[in-house]
LOFI-827078 format. One record per residue: residue in three letters; x negated, y, z negated of N, C-alpha, C in turn. Coordinates in steps of 0.1 Angstrom, whole numbers, plus 5000, padded with zeros to 4 digits. Example, Ala and Ser with C-alpha at 12.3 -4.5 7.8 and 13.67 -1.06 7.14 Angstrom:
REM residues 2
ALA486849434922487749554922486849674922
SER487249784929486349894929487150004921
REM end
This chain:
REM residues 420
UNK719357901525719358011516720058151518
UNK720658161528721258251533723258221527
UNK723158071528724158011520724258071503
UNK723358061500722658071483722958191478
UNK722458271491722858391485724058461486
UNK724358391497726458451496727158421489
UNK726458261479728058231470726758291457
UNK725658301455725458401442725858511443
UNK725658531452726558781449727658711450
UNK728458641458729858651448730558551434
UNK729058521428729458511420729158581411
UNK727858711408727658801402728458891406
UNK728758931418730159061418730858991409
UNK731758911408732958861406732758881388
UNK731258821384731258881372730858961363
UNK730759091372730259211374731359251374
UNK732759251379733759301382734559291367
UNK734359201355734459201342734459251335
UNK735059301320734259311310733359261302
UNK732959151307732259071299732258941302
UNK731158861303731158701309729958671300
UNK730058521292729358451288728358321300
UNK727358311288726558221295726758051289
UNK727057971293726357781297724857781293
UNK724157761283722657701290722257601281
UNK721057481292720757401285719557431289
UNK718057351285716957341294716857151291
UNK716457051302716056931302714856901312
UNK714356811313712756761317713856701331
UNK712856721345713156631351712856541357
UNK712556461367711856341373710356381370
UNK710256491379708556511380708256601366
UNK708456621350708256651344708356811343
UNK709256841349709057021344710457011337
UNK709957141330710857221320712057251333
UNK713557241331714157351340715257361328
UNK715457541332716557591327717957621341
UNK718957561333720657551337721357661331
UNK722057691341722857811334724057811341
UNK725557811331726557841340727057971337
UNK727758031345728558191343729958161338
UNK730958171326731958241328732358341326
UNK733558441333734058561330735458531336
UNK736158601331737658631341737758701350
UNK738458651363738358701375739758811378
UNK739258891376740459021383741258951395
UNK740658881402741558881419742158801414
UNK741958691405742958561406743458551393
UNK743258621383743358681367743658521357
UNK742458441365742058331355740258321352
UNK740458241340738958261338738358141344
UNK737358171349736158101363734958041357
UNK734457951361733357881358732757861365
UNK731157921369730457881387728957881378
UNK728057761381727057771383725957911386
UNK725057941381724558061379722758051381
UNK722558001376720657961383720157831378
UNK719157771385718557651374716957741379
UNK716157761368714857781371713257751361
UNK712757721371711157601365711157731349
UNK711157641336710357711325709157731323
UNK708357661324707057661331706157791344
UNK706857781353706657881358706758021355
UNK708258051350708358171344707758211333
UNK707458101322706858171312705558161309
UNK705758181298703658221292703358061286
UNK704157991283703957871272703757741279
UNK703457651274703557521281704457451278
UNK705157491268706657421264707857541267
UNK709057431266710557521267711057591257
UNK709757681244710657711231711257851235
UNK711957891224712657971221712058101230
UNK711058151228710258271237710558271249
UNK709858151253710358101268711258141274
UNK712558051272713858011272714458221273
UNK714258311261714558431259714358531270
UNK712758511275712258541286713058531300
UNK712858401300713658361316715258391318
UNK715858391304717058431304717058581311
UNK716058651303716358801302716258851316
UNK714858811319714458811334715558791346
UNK716058701344716758601354718758751356
UNK718858731345720058831341719558981354
UNK718159021344718259111353717659151366
UNK717059011372717359001390718359011394
UNK719758941386720558901391721459071392
UNK721059131382721559271383723459231371
UNK722759171363723659111355723659251338
UNK724059341332724059411322723959291310
UNK722559291309722659211295723559241282
UNK724159381285725159451274726459411274
UNK726759331285728059271291728259111286
UNK726959051280727258891275727758921264
UNK728758841268729558821252729558701242
UNK728958581250729058461242727758381248
UNK727258271242726458191245726658041242
UNK726857961248727357811247725557741245
UNK725957661240724457561239724557421237
UNK723657371237723557221228723357181213
UNK723357311206723557341190721957311189
UNK720857281195719257291196718257311189
UNK717857331183717157441169716457531182
UNK715957471191715357571196716257691203
UNK717457611202718757791206719257781195
UNK719457711188720157821174719457861164
UNK718057801163717457831150717257941141
UNK717858021131718458121128717458201122
UNK715558181128714958251120714258261138
UNK714258201149713458281161714058181172
UNK715058091171716558071184716458131192
UNK716658091207717258131210718658251212
UNK719358201209720658241200719958431190
UNK719458381183718958491174718358611183
UNK717158571189716758681191717458731210
UNK718258651213719058771217720558841212
UNK720358831198721158871190721258991188
UNK719759011184718959091180719059221192
UNK719259181205719359311215720759311220
UNK721559211216723159211218723659181204
UNK723759261196724659211183725459191183
UNK726259211188728159181194728059041195
UNK727158941200727358801209727258711199
UNK728358601203729058521198728458361203
UNK727658291195727358131205728258071197
UNK728357991203728657811205728157671208
UNK728157601197727657481204728957401205
UNK728257341218729157271228730157181218
UNK731657171219731957081207732256921217
UNK731856911229731856791234730156721228
UNK729656831230728156741221728356751209
UNK729056841198729456821185729956691183
UNK731056631188731456521187730856411191
UNK729756431202728856331201727756321194
UNK727756381184726656351176727556341162
UNK728556361160729856301148729356161156
UNK729856131162729755921166728955901162
UNK727255961170725855871165725555901152
UNK725955981142726155981132726155871121
UNK727555831129728955741124727855611126
UNK727455611136727055491141725555451135
UNK724955531133723855511124724255471109
UNK725255461107725855501089726255341089
UNK726255251102726455121101725455071110
UNK724854981104723754901108724154791121
UNK725254721114725754641126726454751140
UNK726954761135728254861150726254911159
UNK725554961151724855011160724054891170
UNK723854801167722954671168724254611182
UNK725454631176726754531187726354691203
UNK726254781197726454821208725354851222
UNK724154851211722854761217722454661228
UNK723354551223723854451224724854411237
UNK725854521239726354541247725854611259
UNK724454721255724254731269723154621274
UNK722654531266721554461273722354351281
UNK723854331278724154261280724654241295
UNK724854381299725154481304723954451317
UNK722754521313721454501323721454351325
UNK721854251318721454071321722354031330
UNK723554071339724654051345724354171357
UNK724154301354723554401361722654341371
UNK721654331365720454331369719854161379
UNK721154091383720754001387721853961394
UNK721853921408723053901421723553781414
UNK722553691411722953501402723953541397
UNK724153631380724153581372725553681372
UNK725753791384727053881383727453731392
UNK727053691401728253611403728753461398
UNK727853421391728453331374729653411373
UNK729153491361730053621361731653631362
UNK731653661379732653691385733653591386
UNK732553481391733853331392734053251383
UNK733453311369734053281351735353331357
UNK735053481356736253551356737853511365
UNK737753481373738053441379738953291379
UNK738253181373738553021370739553081352
UNK739353151343739853241337740953221338
UNK741053361346742353451354743153331356
UNK742853221365743253131373744253041361
UNK743853041350744652971339745653031332
UNK745453201335746553251328747353301345
UNK747153281355748053311364748953211364
UNK748953091357750253021359750853051351
UNK751153071341751853161333752853241342
UNK751953391339752353521344752453561361
UNK751653491370751353501381750653631385
UNK750253711380749353821389748253871393
UNK747953911398747053941411745553901404
UNK744753801407743353791404742553911404
UNK742054001397740754051397739554071387
UNK738454071396737154021387736554151380
UNK736654241372735954341367734754331363
UNK733254441365732654451362732354491351
UNK731154521345730754481325730754681331
UNK730954711317730554851317729254851306
UNK728454981308727454991301727355121290
UNK727355061279727555151264725955251267
UNK726555391263725555491263725755591257
UNK725055611247725155721235725255871242
UNK724655911250724455991258725656041269
UNK726155961272727155931281728855891270
UNK730056021269730356001250731455911253
UNK732055891267732955791271732755641276
UNK731755651274730555471280731255381274
UNK730655431256731055311246732155291246
UNK733255331248734955281248735055191261
UNK734655231271735255151284733955001282
UNK732855011279732254881274732854821265
UNK733454871254733854801245735254741248
UNK735954821257737554761260737254641272
UNK736054661282735754591290734654421289
UNK734554491273733954291265735154251262
UNK735754291253737154281249737954181261
UNK738654271272739054201282738654071285
UNK737154061286736653941294735853891280
UNK736153921273735153841262735153661262
UNK736053591270736553461272734553441283
UNK734853551298734753491308732553491297
UNK732553631292731353671288730353531281
UNK731253501278731153371267730353231274
UNK731353221285731053091292730153121300
UNK729753291308729053321315727653301309
UNK727853291295725853321290725853181284
UNK726753091284726652941283725852881295
UNK726152901304726252911317724752901324
UNK724253071316722753101318721453101310
UNK722253051294721653001289719652931283
UNK720052841295718552751292717652871304
UNK718452921319717052981321717053071320
UNK717753131308717153321302717453371286
UNK716053331280715953361269716853511264
UNK717153581271717853681264719453641263
UNK720153571275720753521274721653391262
UNK719953351255720453231247720653371234
UNK719853471234720053511221720953601224
UNK721153651235723053711232724153661226
UNK724453481234724753421228725453401216
UNK724153381207724053341192724953481187
UNK723953571188724953661185726353741186
UNK726853681199728553741203728953621202
UNK728653511204729653391197730053371187
UNK730753491181731253451163731753541159
UNK732553431153733853591147733653681141
UNK732653701138731953851128731853941145
UNK730953931148730954031168731854061170
UNK733653941176734653991179734754071169
UNK734854061158736054141145735254331151
UNK734554311145733154431153733954511162
UNK733854381172734354471189736054541184
UNK736854461183737854481175738054631166
UNK737354611159737354801149736754901160
UNK735954821171735654991177736455001185
UNK737354841190738454861200739654951195
UNK740154981179740755111178740455191176
UNK739555201172738955361168738555451177
UNK737755391190737255471198737855561205
UNK739155441211740655551220741055701216
UNK741055631199741255791190740355851194
UNK738955871199737655951202737356011211
UNK737855851222737755981233738856061241
UNK740156041232741156131236740756271229
UNK739956271219738956431214738556461231
UNK737356331228736956391238737256491256
UNK738256381262739356421267740056551267
UNK740356611258740556751250739456831253
UNK738556801245737056861247736856931262
UNK736656821274736556851286737356891294
UNK738556921293739057011304738957171300
UNK739257141313738657301319738757451310
UNK739957481303739557541296740257511276
UNK739557541268740457461256740157611247
UNK741057611240741557701232740757681219
UNK740257821208739457771201740657691186
UNK741657771195742657761181743057611183
UNK743057541191743257361195742057291190
UNK740857401187739957301184739957181169
UNK740557311157740857221141741657101145
UNK742857141150743857101150743356951159
UNK743156971168742756811179742256731167
UNK740756771165740356721150741156701139
UNK742256751133743156721121743556561125
UNK744056571138744856461143744056351146
UNK743256361151742056241150741456201135
UNK741756261126741556181115742656171108
UNK744156181110745356171105745156001112
UNK744655981129744955871132744455781129
UNK742755781126741955711115742155671104
UNK742955771096743655711084744855611087
UNK745455681090746555531097746455371102
UNK745255391107744655311111744255201103
UNK743355281093743255221081743855101073
UNK745255251072746855181063747655091071
UNK747455051082748054941091747254821093
UNK745854831089744854701091745054621104
UNK744754761118745054711129743954641134
UNK742854671133741654591137741854421133
UNK742154381126742754271118743554191123
UNK744454221128746154231134745954171146
UNK744854321152744354271167743554111167
UNK742854131163741353991158742153881160
UNK743153831150743753761145744353681161
UNK744853791163745853761177745153691189
UNK744253801189743153771203742353571202
UNK742353621188741553451186742453311186
UNK743853331185745253261188745253251201
UNK744853341206745153341220744153241228
UNK742653261222741453241235741653081226
UNK742652971229741452811222740652811234
UNK739652841241738352831245737152861235
UNK737852921227736552991217736352811207
UNK734952831204734552721191734652801180
UNK734952911180735352941165736852991161
UNK736853001148738453061142737853121129
UNK738953241131739153341121738953281105
UNK738153321098738253281085738453401075
UNK738553351062739053441051738253561052
UNK736653511054735653601048735653721065
UNK735953641075736153741088737353861084
UNK737753801077739253911078738854051070
UNK737953991060737654071049736554161049
UNK735654081060734554221065735254291079
UNK736754261083736954351097737554481087
UNK738154401075739154511069738154621064
UNK737054521055735954631051734654751065
UNK734754671073733954741079735154871087
UNK736454811089737054941100736855061089
UNK737155021071737555141062735855221064
UNK734755161068733355181065733355301074
UNK733655271082733355331103734055471094
UNK735255441098736355521097736155651087
UNK735755581073735455691063734455791068
UNK733455701070731855801073732355881088
UNK733255851097733055901112733956061108
UNK735056011097736256171091735156251083
UNK734256191072733256291066732156341079
UNK731356321092730456331101731356471110
UNK732856401112733856531118734256611109
UNK734056631097734256731088732856831092
UNK731656761086730156821091730156881101
UNK730456841117730056901124731056981127
UNK732457041124733457081132733957201119
UNK733857191105734657281097734157411094
UNK732857371096731857471087731157521105
UNK732557581111732457661124732257811120
UNK731657941122731458031124732858121120
UNK732958201110734558231113735158301120
UNK733958401130734558431139735658421152
UNK734658241153735358171161736958101162
UNK737458111148738558051145739458231146
UNK739158291145739558381146740658431158
UNK739958391167740658431182742058361185
UNK742658251173743458181174744858271167
UNK744658391170745858491165746258521181
UNK745258501193745958561204746758441211
UNK747158291204747658171207749358241207
UNK749558271222750658301215752158191214
UNK751458091217752757971209752458001194
UNK751558021188751458021171752158171168
UNK752258251172753258361166754558331159
UNK754558371146755458331138756858401141
UNK758158341140759158431141760358431129
UNK759458401119760058441104759658581102
UNK759958671098759458851095758758831083
UNK758958781074757658771065756758781069
UNK756658651078755458591081755058641093
UNK755658711100754958821116754458891109
UNK755659001098754759151090753259151090
UNK752559041081751259061081750558941093
UNK751158891097750158841106749058821116
UNK748158781113746558831126745958941120
UNK746359001102745859121103744459051095
UNK744558961086743358921082742358861101
UNK742558801106741558741114741458911126
UNK741859011125741659091139740559221125
UNK740859211115739959241102738159191108
UNK738459081107737358991109736559031120
UNK737259021132736559031146736059221147
UNK736759301147736559411141735259451136
UNK735259371120733759381118732459271121
UNK733059231131732159141141731659231147
UNK732559291157732059381173731659511166
UNK732159591154732359711151731959751140
UNK730659661135730359691120730359801114
UNK729159881119729560021116730460151119
UNK731460071126732160201133733760171131
UNK733760241119735360271108736460321117
UNK735760461124737060441135737860311145
UNK736960331153737160201161738060101154
UNK737559981138738159901135739959961133
UNK739660111127740960161129742260161141
UNK741460181153742260151161742460011167
UNK741459941162742159811169743259731161
UNK743259781149744059701139745359801145
UNK745459911147746659981149746959921160
UNK746359891173746959811184746959651186
UNK746559571170746959481171748459471166
UNK748759611157750259571154751159561160
UNK750859691172751959681181751459571194
UNK750859521197750559401209750759281200
UNK751159221187751959101185753359081183
UNK754059241182755259221198755359171204
UNK754359261213754659181230754459051229
UNK753658991222753058821223754258781220
UNK755058841211756458781204757558751217
UNK757658901225757858871236757558761245
UNK756458791248756058631259756358541253
UNK756258501242756358371237758358321242
UNK759358401242760358331247760558351258
UNK759758391268759658361282758558251290
UNK757958181278757458121280758057981287
UNK757557861298758157781301758257671291
UNK758857541290759057441277757557371280
UNK757257381288755857251293755057361283
UNK754457491283753557601274754057591259
UNK755057531254756157531243755057431236
UNK755057301244754457211237753257171231
UNK752857131218751457101209750557021220
UNK749557081226748557001231747756891229
UNK748156921215747156761210748156651211
UNK749456611210749956561208750456471221
REM end
C-alpha cells in the first residue's frame, strides 16, 4: 500500500506539474465477471523534457457506480470522482483515448460527449491500433473463405498444442523433413511450434500464417499420421491439403506483413499525428503493388514446385482463384482503411504543422504555411474568444520561423521519413 501511494503520488505530481494531461481509458470484464475501468495518464514531464505514459488507476465500475452495467453515465462518474480523489483538475484534461465503442464515443450520451459538456476543449481519439484491427476484421468478414481459413488455423493450433502426443509427432515430422533439406544446405535443425491466430491480438494472425507456410509439409504429414484417431485432424486435413487453402495462405502471407508493419509503427511509444495518414497511404500503395506484381501467385507456384511431398499440383483454376482472392482482399482492405482513418476529426490532423521536418523551405510555400491549421486549432480551443485567436495566429507566424531554424540543426536520423 505504501509503495502504491508513493508511485501514485509521483505520477500525479508530474501530471499536475504539466499544463495539460491526457487519459487512455478502457473498460473490461475480469475473470470474476467484474466490470473494471482501467486508465493510463500521459503528460509532458518538465523534469525529463519528454512525454511520459504511466498507469493511473483501475476501478470496479459496479462498486463505484449506481448502475448494474458499465454505461456511459457510470463511467463518467467513476472518472470524475477518481480525478477529484487524486486531485487532478478536470479542467486540465486535454485529450481522451478510447477503443471507439459507442459507450465511449456515442454522440448523444457517450463518455466523451459527457466529458465535453464540462471540458469543451477536450479532444477525443479512437486508438489507432484498434482502428487498424477493426479494418482487418471488417475485411476478413468480406471474404468468407479467408475467415474460415483463420478459424481453421486456430483449430490446428489447438489440435497440437493441447496434446503432448500430437506435439511430439509434429516436432518429429518437422525434424525429419528438415533432415532432407539439411543434406542440401547443412543448416541447424530447429523444430518450431505453430502460432495461434487471434483477431484480438493484432499481430498473431501474421505469425500464424507465417508458421503455417514454413511448416506446411510437416502439418500435412502430421495430420495424416493422426487422422484415424482424431475426427478433427481428418477434417483439417481435408480442408488444408488443397491448392485452394495453400493459395489463401500465400495471399495472407503477402498482405499481412504490410498490415503488421503499420501495426508496429502505431505501437511505438510515441506516434506523431502527422504520421498516421502517411503510414496508411504507404500501406495502400504497397497493397496495390502486390496486385500489380501478382506476388502471391508467383510464391504459390514456387512453393508447390519445391514441395514434391505434396499430392496436388497448381492448376490454372487455382492460379485464377489466387489472383482473384488477392484482388478482392486488397480492394476491401483499402476501402476499410479509408472508412476507419480518412474521416478523422479535422483537429487531429491540424497538429501536423508542428512536425519540424514538414516545414517547407520554399519561400512562397512557407509564407502561408500552417495558417489554416492554426485557425482550426484556435476555433476548437477558443471558439468565442477572438482576441486569443488573433494572438495565437500572431504567435504562430513567428514560431514557424523558429521551427525552420530547428530544422537545420536536426540530426540526419531525425530527418528520415519514419514510414520508410
